C-alpha positions, 0 to 999 in steps of 0.5 A: 514470533512463532517458528511457523510464521506471522499472523495476518493481524500483525501486519497493520496499515495506519492512517495518521498514526492510527490503525485503520478500523475494521480492516479484513485484508491488506497487502503491500507490493514493492515494485522495481521498474527495470531500465532496458539498455539493450543495443544492437551490440547485445546480439538480441539479448536483453541487457538491464541496469541493476538499479531500477528506474522507479521504486514503488510501494503500492498498498491495498486495503479491504474492510468493513465500512464503519463510522470509525473509518468511513468518514476518514477514508471518504474525506481522504478520497475527496481531498487533494493531499497525500495520506499519512500512511504507515505500514507496520510489518509483523517483524516490528519494522515500519515503512513510510513514504517521504511525501505520503501515499496517493489514494488512487481509488476507494470502492465501496460495496454492499449486498441487501443482506450483508455488510457494506465493505470498502477497498482502497488502493494507495501509491507511494510518493517519494523515497521509502523509509524503513525503521 
């Protein structure tokens, strides 16, 4: 690693153990839903539990539709199964969800003189493991 930071290419999203081809942008959002336990006794001040009610990991992937990724992504969008997704972080750690990831959307777009692109949104199911 450089003293300045990581290169975006060092953050990878894998499907079934293989890096998804032709990806240009990817992001992951770790969420923690607060549990509000405020009562009248708190004098109008919000009181939260320190442990979240839900922990989530949402992944967004954007790229160029190619013969190497389109069939896999379209098949996943049409199936009723969880995706075997692994996030490979720039520091070398890998994150997975116990059940896998639910594909909540697959969008594709294209202009007359440009590429056909795709955007995919994934949501974790089950506990997240970091190794």
